[in-house]
C-alpha positions as CSV (number, residue, x, y, z in Angstrom):
1,D,126.6,180.7,34.5
2,G,130.1,181.8,35.2
3,G,132.6,183.3,32.7
4,A,136.1,181.8,32.2
5,D,138.5,184.4,31.0
6,G,140.8,183.7,28.0
7,E,144.4,184.8,28.2
8,G,147.6,184.4,26.1
9,D,148.3,184.4,22.4
10,E,145.6,181.9,21.3
11,R,142.4,183.7,22.4
12,S,141.6,186.6,24.5
13,E,137.8,186.6,24.9
14,S,136.1,184.7,27.7
15,I,133.7,181.7,27.4
16,D,130.5,181.4,29.4
17,I,130.0,178.0,31.0
18,A,126.9,176.5,32.7
19,T,127.5,174.7,36.0
20,T,125.4,173.4,38.9
21,R,128.6,173.2,41.1
22,P,130.1,176.7,41.4
23,E,131.5,175.7,44.8
24,L,133.9,173.4,42.9
25,L,135.4,176.1,40.6
26,S,138.7,175.7,42.4
27,A,138.7,172.0,41.2
28,C,138.1,172.9,37.5
29,V,140.6,171.2,35.2
30,A,139.0,171.7,31.8
31,V,136.0,173.1,29.8
32,A,134.1,170.8,27.5
33,V,132.0,171.6,24.5
34,D,130.0,169.6,21.9
35,P,132.3,169.1,18.8
36,D,129.3,169.8,16.6
37,D,128.4,173.0,18.3
38,E,129.2,175.8,15.8
39,R,129.4,178.4,18.6
40,Y,132.6,176.8,19.8
41,A,134.0,175.3,16.6
42,D,137.1,177.5,16.7
43,R,137.6,177.5,20.4
44,V,138.6,173.8,20.9
45,G,142.3,173.8,22.1
46,D,142.2,177.3,23.6
47,T,143.0,177.8,27.2
48,V,141.0,180.0,29.5
49,E,141.5,181.2,33.1
50,V,139.1,180.2,35.8
51,P,137.7,183.3,37.6
52,L,138.5,183.8,41.3
53,F,141.1,181.0,41.3
54,G,143.3,181.7,38.3
55,Q,144.2,178.3,37.0
56,E,144.4,177.9,33.2
57,V,142.4,175.1,31.7
58,E,141.9,173.8,28.1
59,I,138.7,173.8,26.1
60,L,138.0,170.2,25.0
61,A,135.5,168.7,22.6
62,D,133.5,165.7,23.8
63,D,130.4,164.0,22.4
64,D,128.8,163.6,25.8
65,V,128.3,167.4,26.2
66,D,124.7,168.5,25.8
67,S,124.7,171.6,23.7
68,D,121.2,172.4,24.7
69,F,122.0,172.6,28.4
70,G,122.9,176.1,29.6
71,T,125.4,177.7,27.3
72,G,126.6,174.4,25.8
73,A,129.9,174.8,27.5
74,V,130.6,173.0,30.8
75,M,133.4,172.8,33.3
76,I,135.1,169.5,34.2
77,C,136.1,169.5,37.9
78,T,137.5,166.7,40.0
79,F,134.9,165.7,40.9
80,G,131.3,167.1,40.7
81,D,129.7,163.9,39.4
82,K,130.4,160.6,37.7
83,Q,130.5,162.3,34.3
84,D,133.5,164.3,35.6
85,V,135.2,161.1,36.5
86,D,134.7,159.7,33.0
87,W,136.0,162.8,31.3
88,W,139.0,163.1,33.7
89,A,140.0,159.5,32.9
90,E,139.3,159.7,29.1
91,H,141.2,163.0,28.6
92,D,144.0,162.2,31.1
93,L,143.3,165.5,33.0
94,P,145.2,166.7,36.1
95,L,143.7,166.2,39.6
96,R,142.7,169.1,41.8
97,S,141.4,167.8,45.1
98,A,139.3,170.7,46.4
99,L,137.0,168.7,48.8
100,G,138.3,166.9,51.9
101,K,136.9,163.9,53.8
102,D,135.3,166.1,56.3
103,G,133.1,167.7,53.7
104,T,134.8,171.1,53.7
105,L,137.0,172.7,51.0
106,T,140.8,172.1,51.0
107,D,143.7,174.5,50.6
108,A,143.2,174.2,46.9
109,A,140.2,176.5,47.3
110,G,142.4,179.3,48.6
111,E,140.5,181.7,50.8
112,Y,137.4,179.5,50.8
113,A,139.3,176.6,52.5
114,G,137.4,175.2,55.5
115,L,134.0,176.1,54.2
116,A,131.3,173.5,53.9
117,L,129.9,173.1,50.4
118,D,126.7,175.1,50.9
119,E,128.7,177.9,52.6
120,A,131.2,177.8,49.8
121,E,128.5,178.0,47.1
122,D,127.0,181.1,48.6
123,A,130.4,182.8,49.1
124,I,131.7,182.0,45.6
125,V,128.5,183.0,43.8
126,A,128.5,186.3,45.6
127,D,132.2,186.9,44.7
128,L,131.6,185.9,41.1
129,D,128.7,188.4,40.9
130,A,130.9,191.1,42.5
131,A,133.7,190.5,40.0
132,G,131.3,190.7,37.1
133,S,131.8,187.1,36.2
134,L,128.3,185.8,37.0
135,Q,126.2,186.2,33.8
136,D,122.9,184.5,34.9
137,R,121.4,182.0,37.4
138,S,118.3,179.8,37.2
139,E,116.6,176.8,38.8
140,T,117.3,173.4,37.3
141,T,116.4,169.8,38.1
142,G,118.9,167.0,38.2
143,N,119.7,163.6,39.8
144,V,121.9,163.7,42.9
145,G,123.2,160.5,44.5
146,Q,122.2,160.2,48.1
147,C,123.1,158.0,51.0
148,W,120.3,155.3,51.3
149,R,120.5,155.5,55.1
150,C,120.4,159.2,55.8
151,D,119.7,160.9,52.4
152,T,122.9,163.0,52.6
153,P,124.2,163.9,49.1
154,I,127.2,161.8,48.1
155,E,130.4,163.5,47.0
156,I,133.2,161.8,45.0
157,L,136.7,162.0,46.5
158,S,140.0,161.0,44.9
159,T,141.9,158.8,47.3
160,E,144.3,155.9,47.0
161,Q,142.5,152.5,47.1
162,W,143.3,148.8,46.6
163,F,141.9,147.1,43.5
164,I,141.4,143.6,42.1
165,E,141.5,143.4,38.3
166,V,138.1,142.7,36.6
167,R,138.5,140.4,33.6
168,E,135.3,140.9,31.7
169,E,135.3,138.0,29.3
170,E,136.6,135.5,31.9
171,I,133.7,136.4,34.2
172,L,131.1,136.2,31.4
173,D,132.3,132.9,30.2
174,T,132.2,131.5,33.7
175,A,128.8,132.9,34.4
176,Q,127.4,131.3,31.3
177,A,128.4,127.9,32.6
178,V,126.1,128.4,35.6
179,E,122.5,127.5,35.5
180,W,120.5,130.6,36.4
181,L,117.0,130.4,37.8
182,P,115.2,132.2,36.4
183,E,117.3,132.1,33.2
184,H,117.1,135.9,32.6
185,M,118.9,136.7,35.8
186,Y,122.1,135.9,33.9
187,E,121.5,139.0,31.8
188,R,121.6,141.2,35.0
189,L,125.1,139.9,35.8
190,A,126.2,140.3,32.1
191,D,124.9,143.9,31.9
192,W,126.7,144.8,35.1
193,T,129.9,143.2,33.9
194,R,129.9,144.9,30.6
195,G,129.1,148.2,32.2
196,M,132.1,148.1,34.6
197,D,134.2,151.3,34.2
198,W,137.0,150.3,36.6
199,D,138.3,147.4,38.6
200,W,137.0,146.1,41.9
201,V,137.7,148.5,44.7
202,I,138.3,146.2,47.7
203,S,139.5,148.8,50.3
204,R,137.3,150.6,52.8
205,Q,138.0,153.2,55.4
206,R,136.2,151.6,58.4
207,E,137.1,150.5,61.9
208,F,136.0,146.9,61.7
209,A,136.6,144.4,58.9
210,T,139.2,142.1,57.5
211,P,142.6,143.9,57.5
212,I,144.5,144.4,54.2
213,P,147.7,142.6,55.0
214,A,150.2,145.1,53.8
215,W,152.9,147.5,55.1
216,H,154.3,150.7,53.5
217,C,157.9,151.7,53.9
218,A,158.2,154.7,56.2
219,S,161.3,156.1,54.6
220,D,161.0,159.5,52.9
221,G,160.6,159.1,49.1
222,C,160.3,155.3,49.2
223,E,157.0,154.0,47.8
224,H,157.6,150.3,48.4
225,T,154.6,148.2,49.8
226,D,155.2,144.8,51.3
227,I,152.3,142.3,51.0
228,A,152.1,139.5,53.5
229,S,152.8,136.0,52.4
230,K,150.4,133.1,52.9
231,K,152.5,131.9,55.9
232,E,151.9,135.2,57.7
233,L,148.2,135.2,57.4
234,P,146.1,136.0,59.3
235,V,147.7,139.3,60.4
236,D,146.7,142.8,61.4
237,P,149.4,145.1,59.9
238,T,148.5,147.8,62.4
239,E,149.6,145.5,65.3
240,S,152.3,143.4,63.7
241,E,155.5,144.0,61.7
242,P,156.1,142.4,58.3
243,A,158.3,139.2,58.1
244,I,161.0,141.0,56.2
245,D,163.6,143.0,58.2
246,A,164.4,145.7,55.7
247,C,162.8,147.4,52.7
248,P,164.2,145.8,49.5
249,E,164.2,149.1,47.7
250,C,165.8,151.5,50.3
251,G,166.9,149.3,53.1
252,G,164.8,151.1,55.7
253,D,163.4,149.1,58.6
254,A,160.5,151.3,59.6
255,W,157.0,150.3,58.4
256,I,153.5,151.8,58.5
257,G,150.8,149.2,58.6
258,E,147.9,149.6,56.1
259,T,144.8,151.0,57.9
260,D,142.3,150.3,55.2
261,V,140.2,147.2,55.6
262,M,138.6,145.0,53.0
263,D,135.2,145.4,51.5
264,T,132.6,143.0,52.9
265,W,132.2,141.3,49.5
266,V,135.8,140.2,49.7
267,D,134.8,138.2,52.8
268,S,131.5,136.9,51.4
269,S,132.9,136.0,48.0
270,I,135.0,133.2,49.6
271,S,131.9,131.4,50.7
272,P,131.8,128.5,48.1
273,L,135.6,128.0,48.6
274,Y,135.2,127.9,52.4
275,V,132.4,125.4,52.5
276,Q,134.3,123.1,50.3
277,G,137.3,123.1,52.7
278,W,139.5,125.2,50.4
279,P,142.5,125.7,50.4
280,D,143.2,122.5,52.5
281,E,140.9,120.5,50.2
282,S,140.7,120.6,46.5
283,F,137.9,122.7,45.3
284,E,134.7,121.4,43.7
285,P,131.8,123.7,42.8
286,T,129.0,123.8,45.3
287,T,125.6,122.7,44.1
288,L,123.6,125.9,44.8
289,R,123.8,129.6,45.4
290,E,120.6,131.1,46.7
291,Q,120.5,134.9,46.8
292,G,118.5,138.0,46.1
293,H,118.5,139.7,42.7
294,D,119.6,143.0,44.3
295,I,123.1,141.6,45.0
296,I,123.8,139.9,41.7
297,R,126.1,142.8,40.9
298,T,128.0,142.3,44.2
299,W,127.8,138.9,45.8
300,A,127.3,136.8,42.6
301,F,129.7,139.0,40.5
302,Y,132.6,139.0,43.0
303,T,132.2,135.4,43.9
304,I,132.5,134.4,40.2
305,L,135.5,136.8,39.8
306,R,137.3,135.4,42.8
307,V,136.7,131.7,42.2
308,V,137.6,131.7,38.5
309,A,140.8,133.7,39.3
310,L,141.8,131.2,42.0
311,E,140.5,127.9,40.6
312,E,139.5,128.6,37.0
313,D,136.1,127.0,37.7
314,V,132.5,128.0,38.4
315,P,131.7,128.7,42.1
316,W,128.4,126.8,42.0
317,E,126.4,124.8,39.5
318,T,123.1,126.6,40.0
319,A,122.2,130.2,41.0
320,L,118.7,130.4,42.4
321,I,117.7,134.1,42.5
322,N,114.8,135.4,44.6
323,G,113.2,138.8,44.7
324,M,112.7,141.5,47.3
325,V,110.3,141.4,50.2
326,F,107.4,143.8,50.1
327,G,105.3,144.9,53.0
328,D,101.7,144.1,53.6
329,D,100.8,147.4,51.8
330,G,102.4,146.2,48.6
331,N,105.5,148.5,48.8
332,K,109.1,147.5,49.3
333,M,109.8,147.1,53.0
334,S,111.6,150.0,54.6
335,K,111.7,151.6,58.1
336,S,110.9,155.0,56.6
337,R,107.7,153.7,55.1
338,G,106.8,152.1,58.4
339,N,105.9,148.8,56.7
340,A,108.9,146.8,57.8
341,V,108.2,143.6,59.8
342,Q,110.9,141.9,62.0
343,P,110.6,138.1,61.7
344,E,110.6,138.0,65.5
345,E,107.2,139.7,65.5
346,A,105.6,136.9,63.4
347,V,107.5,134.2,65.2
348,E,106.4,135.4,68.6
349,E,102.7,135.6,67.7
350,Y,102.3,132.8,65.3
351,S,105.5,130.6,65.3
352,A,108.6,130.2,63.2
353,D,106.9,127.6,61.0
354,A,103.9,129.8,60.2
355,F,106.3,132.6,59.2
356,R,108.4,130.2,57.1
357,Q,105.3,129.0,55.2
358,A,104.0,132.5,54.5
359,M,107.4,133.4,52.9
360,A,107.6,130.1,51.0
361,L,104.2,130.8,49.5
362,G,105.3,134.3,48.4
363,G,106.2,133.6,44.8
364,Q,108.3,131.7,42.3
365,P,112.0,132.1,41.8
366,G,113.0,135.6,40.7
367,S,109.7,137.2,41.8
368,D,109.3,139.7,44.6
369,I,107.5,138.4,47.7
370,Q,104.8,140.3,49.5
371,F,104.7,139.6,53.2
372,Q,101.1,139.3,54.3
373,W,99.9,138.8,57.8
374,K,96.8,136.9,56.5
375,E,99.2,134.3,55.1
376,V,100.9,133.9,58.4
377,R,97.6,133.5,60.2
378,S,96.4,131.0,57.5
379,A,99.7,129.0,58.0
380,S,99.1,129.0,61.7
381,R,95.6,127.5,61.3
382,F,97.0,124.9,58.9
383,L,99.6,123.8,61.5
384,T,96.9,123.4,64.0
385,K,95.0,121.2,61.6
386,L,98.1,119.2,60.9
387,W,98.7,118.7,64.7
388,N,95.1,117.7,65.2
389,V,95.3,115.1,62.4
390,T,98.5,113.7,63.9
391,R,97.0,113.4,67.4
392,F,93.9,111.7,65.9
393,A,96.1,109.2,64.1
394,A,98.2,108.7,67.2
395,T,95.1,107.9,69.2
396,H,94.1,105.1,66.9
397,L,97.7,103.7,66.4
398,D,98.7,103.6,70.1
399,G,97.8,101.5,73.1
400,D,97.7,97.9,71.9
401,G,101.1,97.4,70.2
402,W,99.6,97.8,66.8
403,E,101.9,97.2,63.8
404,P,100.9,97.7,60.1
405,P,99.5,94.4,58.7
406,A,101.4,92.7,55.9
407,N,98.5,92.8,53.5
408,P,95.8,95.2,54.6
409,A,92.3,94.6,53.3
410,Y,92.0,98.1,51.9
411,R,88.6,99.6,51.0
412,D,88.0,102.0,48.2
413,V,88.7,105.1,50.2
414,D,91.9,103.6,51.6
415,R,93.2,103.0,48.0
416,W,92.0,106.5,47.1
417,I,94.0,108.3,49.8
418,L,97.1,106.2,49.2
419,S,96.9,106.9,45.5
420,R,96.4,110.6,46.2
421,C,99.4,110.5,48.6
422,S,101.5,108.8,45.9
423,R,100.7,111.4,43.3
424,V,101.2,114.3,45.7
425,A,104.6,113.0,46.7
426,D,105.6,112.9,43.0
427,E,104.2,116.4,42.3
428,V,105.9,117.9,45.4
429,A,109.2,116.3,44.6
430,A,109.0,117.6,41.0
431,A,108.2,121.1,42.2
432,M,111.0,121.0,44.8
433,D,113.4,120.0,42.0
434,E,112.4,123.1,40.1
435,Y,112.7,125.2,43.3
436,R,108.9,126.0,43.1
437,F,108.5,126.0,46.8
438,D,105.3,127.9,46.5
439,A,103.7,125.3,44.3
440,A,105.0,122.4,46.4
441,L,103.6,123.9,49.6
442,R,100.2,124.7,48.1
443,T,99.9,121.1,46.8
444,L,100.8,119.8,50.2
445,R,98.4,122.0,52.2
446,E,95.5,121.2,49.9
447,F,96.1,117.5,50.2
448,V,96.5,117.5,54.0
449,W,93.6,119.9,54.7
450,N,91.1,118.7,52.1
451,D,91.8,115.1,51.2
452,L,93.3,113.8,54.4
453,A,91.7,115.8,57.2
454,D,88.3,116.8,55.8
455,D,87.6,113.8,53.6
456,Y,89.5,110.6,54.6
457,V,89.5,111.0,58.3
458,E,85.7,111.7,58.3
459,L,85.1,108.8,56.0
460,T,87.0,106.3,58.1
461,K,85.9,107.3,61.6
462,G,83.2,104.6,61.5
463,R,85.8,101.9,60.9
464,L,88.4,103.4,63.2
465,Y,86.0,103.5,66.1
466,E,83.7,100.6,65.5
467,G,85.0,98.6,62.6
468,R,85.9,94.9,62.6
469,P,89.6,94.2,63.3
470,G,90.6,93.7,59.6
471,E,88.7,96.8,58.4
472,R,90.0,98.9,61.3
473,D,93.6,97.8,60.6
474,A,93.3,98.7,56.9
475,A,92.2,102.2,57.9
476,R,94.9,102.5,60.4
477,A,97.6,101.4,57.9
478,A,96.4,103.9,55.3
479,L,96.2,106.6,57.9
480,F,99.7,105.9,59.2
481,T,101.2,105.8,55.7
482,T,99.5,109.1,54.7
483,V,100.2,111.0,57.9
484,S,103.8,110.0,58.1
485,A,104.3,110.8,54.4
486,S,102.7,114.2,54.9
487,L,105.0,115.0,57.9
488,R,108.1,114.1,55.8
489,M,107.0,116.2,52.9
490,L,106.1,119.2,55.1
491,A,109.3,119.0,57.1
492,P,111.2,121.6,54.9
493,F,108.3,124.0,55.3
494,A,107.5,123.4,59.0
495,P,110.6,121.9,60.6
496,F,109.6,122.4,64.2
497,V,106.0,121.2,64.3
498,T,106.7,118.2,62.0
499,E,109.6,117.1,64.2
500,E,107.3,117.2,67.2
501,A,104.5,115.5,65.4
502,W,106.9,112.8,64.1
503,H,107.8,111.9,67.6
504,A,104.2,111.9,68.7
505,L,103.2,109.5,65.9
506,P,103.6,105.8,66.9
507,G,105.6,103.7,64.4
508,T,108.2,106.4,63.6
509,D,111.8,106.6,64.8
510,G,114.7,109.0,64.7
511,S,114.1,112.5,63.3
512,V,111.8,113.4,60.5
513,H,114.6,115.4,59.0
514,G,116.7,112.2,58.7
515,S,113.9,110.2,57.2
516,T,113.6,109.2,53.5
517,W,111.3,110.9,51.0
518,P,107.9,109.1,50.9
519,E,107.3,106.8,47.9
520,P,104.1,105.0,48.6
521,G,104.0,103.8,45.0
522,M,100.3,103.2,45.0
523,A,99.0,105.6,42.3
524,D,95.9,104.0,40.8
525,R,93.7,105.8,38.2
526,E,90.6,103.7,39.1
527,A,91.1,104.4,42.8
528,D,91.4,108.1,42.0
529,T,88.0,108.1,40.2
530,V,86.1,105.9,42.7
531,G,87.5,107.7,45.7
532,A,86.8,111.1,44.3
533,I,83.1,110.2,43.9
534,I,82.9,108.9,47.4
535,A,84.8,111.8,49.0
536,D,82.8,114.4,47.0
537,A,79.4,112.8,48.0
538,A,80.3,112.7,51.7
539,S,81.5,116.3,51.7
540,T,78.5,117.5,49.8
541,V,75.9,115.7,52.0
542,R,77.8,116.8,55.2
543,G,78.0,120.4,54.0
544,W,74.2,120.4,53.3
545,K,73.5,119.0,56.8
546,S,75.5,121.8,58.3
547,E,73.9,124.5,56.2
548,S,70.4,123.1,57.0
549,G,71.1,123.2,60.8
550,L,71.2,119.4,61.0
551,A,73.6,117.4,63.2
552,L,76.3,115.7,61.1
553,N,75.2,112.4,62.5
554,E,71.5,113.0,61.8
555,P,70.2,109.8,60.2
556,L,68.8,110.0,56.7
557,D,66.3,107.7,54.9
558,G,68.6,107.3,51.9
559,V,71.2,108.8,49.6
560,E,71.4,108.1,45.9
561,V,74.6,109.1,44.0
562,Y,74.5,109.7,40.3
563,P,78.1,110.2,39.0
564,D,78.6,112.5,36.1
565,Q,80.7,109.9,34.5
566,S,80.6,106.2,35.1
567,P,83.4,105.1,37.5
568,G,84.0,102.0,35.4
569,A,84.1,99.8,38.5
570,P,81.8,98.9,41.4
571,V,81.9,101.6,44.2
572,D,82.3,100.5,47.8
573,T,79.7,102.5,49.7
574,Y,80.5,101.3,53.3
575,D,82.5,104.3,54.4
576,L,80.3,106.8,52.6
577,S,77.2,105.2,54.3
578,E,78.9,105.5,57.7
579,A,79.9,109.1,57.1
580,V,76.4,110.4,56.0
581,N,74.5,108.0,58.4
582,A,72.2,106.7,55.6
583,P,71.9,103.7,53.2
584,V,73.7,104.7,50.0
585,R,73.2,103.6,46.4
586,I,75.4,104.4,43.4
587,R,73.2,104.8,40.3
588,E,74.4,104.9,36.7
589,D,71.2,106.2,35.2
590,E,69.9,109.8,35.2
591,P,68.0,111.0,38.4
592,D,64.2,110.9,37.7
593,V,63.0,113.9,39.7
594,E,60.8,116.9,39.0
595,L,60.2,120.2,40.7
596,V,56.7,120.4,42.1
597,P,54.9,123.5,43.3
598,V,53.9,123.0,46.9
599,G,52.9,126.4,48.2
600,V,52.0,130.0,47.4
601,D,53.7,132.9,49.3
602,P,52.2,136.3,48.8
603,D,54.4,139.3,49.0
604,H,52.7,141.7,51.4
605,A,55.0,144.6,50.5
606,T,53.9,144.5,46.9
607,L,50.2,143.7,47.5
608,G,49.6,146.3,50.2
609,P,50.2,149.5,48.1
610,E,48.3,147.9,45.2
611,F,45.1,146.6,46.9
612,R,45.1,148.6,50.2
613,D,42.0,147.6,52.3
614,R,41.4,144.5,50.0
615,T,44.9,143.2,50.7
616,D,43.8,140.6,53.4
617,Q,41.1,139.2,51.0
618,V,43.7,138.9,48.2
619,V,46.2,137.2,50.5
620,A,43.6,134.7,51.8
621,A,42.5,133.9,48.2
622,L,46.1,133.4,47.0
623,E,46.9,131.0,49.9
624,S,43.8,128.9,49.2
625,M,44.6,128.4,45.5
626,D,46.2,125.3,44.1
627,P,50.0,126.0,43.8
628,A,50.1,124.0,40.6
629,D,47.3,126.1,39.0
630,V,49.0,129.3,40.2
631,H,52.4,128.2,38.8
632,K,50.8,127.3,35.4
633,Q,48.8,130.6,35.1
634,L,51.9,132.7,36.0
635,R,54.0,130.8,33.5
636,V,51.5,131.2,30.7
637,E,50.0,134.6,31.4
638,G,52.7,136.3,33.3
639,E,50.0,137.5,35.9
640,L,47.4,135.9,38.1
641,E,43.6,136.4,38.2
642,V,42.3,136.0,41.8
643,D,38.7,135.7,42.8
644,I,38.1,137.5,46.1
645,G,34.4,137.0,46.2
646,D,32.8,140.2,44.9
647,E,35.3,140.7,42.1
648,V,38.2,139.2,40.3
649,V,41.5,141.1,40.6
650,V,44.7,140.8,38.7
651,V,47.9,140.1,40.7
652,P,51.3,140.8,39.1
653,A,53.8,137.9,39.1
654,S,56.2,140.0,41.3
655,A,53.7,139.8,44.1
656,V,53.7,136.0,44.4
657,E,56.5,133.4,45.1
658,I,55.9,129.8,44.3
659,R,57.5,127.3,46.7
660,Q,58.7,124.2,44.9
661,E,60.1,120.9,46.1
662,H,61.8,118.1,44.2
663,R,59.9,114.9,44.0
664,S,61.0,111.5,42.9
665,S,59.1,109.5,40.3
666,S,57.3,107.8,43.2
667,G,56.2,111.1,44.5
668,E,58.6,111.1,47.5
669,R,60.1,114.4,48.5
670,V,63.9,114.6,47.9
671,T,66.6,117.1,48.2
672,V,68.8,117.5,45.1
673,L,72.5,118.3,45.8
674,E,75.0,119.1,43.1
675,G,78.5,117.9,43.9
676,E,81.7,118.3,41.9
677,Y,81.5,114.8,40.4
678,S,77.9,113.7,41.0
679,T,74.2,114.7,41.5
680,I,73.0,113.4,44.9
681,L,69.4,112.8,45.9
682,V,68.7,112.8,49.7
683,T,65.5,111.6,51.3
684,R,64.6,112.2,54.9
């Protein structure tokens, strides 16, 4: 706390102020108090003298003063923080520039001129104490603006700048005519616009940027500024003279070129005008602006301001707003955290297409995106799968001048994959129209990986390799239609590999990026139902073979499929039979099977501690018993009486495991598999 001494006729006593910036006492231009603070009710309007520096300042009343902070009286200096700026403007106070661009005090600080701020603070506090003006000092916590690059505290300087007028209502009315995705992003722009305290500062003190095309008259006392005409542009005023010969105000012919340059948003805000050929062409709003939510207050705001000022129109029809990118650890990417990833890292290891997909899957419009290496790896594996499917198709479409038949004799699985492809094309198009790139890509990947590669290709290999010409051509036609459609739909997400695959696929021409969106037009509800039953049965049986250690081409005695719901039409089992290497029957009744006990497995770890030297006798007796009798006794009694010759012992249920097998009504051993759409009985 430092005391300000009162002088003159109005008041003689001092007033104690609380400040966190004693180094800026030389810039003090007023003292402010809360108008409701009874301590200072009769002091408003008085003048007091600032200790050490001597300037007289007025005591003002302002509602923004916190009467509970310090002494309830604060100094207003130019400028310690943004609150000082607001008070300075509101009360029309004088300007005392005590801090220079080099971070040291100016001549306004008298004997402290040239000191850095921390040095000045120490010296001034010491001198206040020596002069008896320092009443108290204590620690406090506050928010200090810092440079985001180097964490250096930011100071406010008063310098001449160039501005463009901000017309609040004009900007808000224009922004409301734009479709914002997500819709609530409009409120971010509206809140920023309503909170603007001053116009757009467009000048910057940098070496490289677009010059401000203006010259200042060099004559003493003349303040005329000449701004270049459109015909003079582009021009660097530090290298060229203005078009006029003499100053229209004083007649002088010496000029000083403006050294300030334009803010980067002045350049970027012209983007929709530039892409539409303005000013040589008449302006029409562009379709889309895609940008991050962190620059709504800059890029979006200034673009709207500029375009409505020049053309009285919206800059774009739709603003698609995305979020920030977070690191693999879930935190916002930054070099200081060590979680930043350069795109080149992912591109070099996994490809640009894999990186592109990982980012597309990150989230919906407006949401933040977490970069995850596992998503890049997953995308890379998917691209390998896509390439392999394309090569497989190319192998069966190339070599004999094959062309799609006019009326292919499609089987059920052909109609199913074409129906699925038709529905996927519609779903992906709808998702893309809503800018739900994540949903579109997930739908596509599930279709290509699961339906096309894992199910359809495996189901049709029999026809493709050994089928009769008509059957083979039908499979080839469906395969070509589906693979070519998949490449076109995936092109926005994997532009490089799809282009390469497109050229590798016989029957295509030009670039995949110049092709039309696929519209197979073969959606068929009956084909969906029947095909799903076939694909699910094939996948279930093949998965069981793999888990059982059987070769996928291991022949089976038979497969019976019991759909959960009637397909409503006959099911063509040809491709399913080829895929599982077994005769297949589709049944509409319930499976008639029962679980039959076939063996008794004693648990030695449980029996040993219980029966010790009699364990071997107990085990032998258990293994010789009828599994059905053991199962029944355990179910009824919960324990088992076992005759070991010289006595009958009681064995707990936990010491015995009953092996069971499914048997059909004929007594034949079967394996029961539960698929997504059916119960499947397999006999070997």
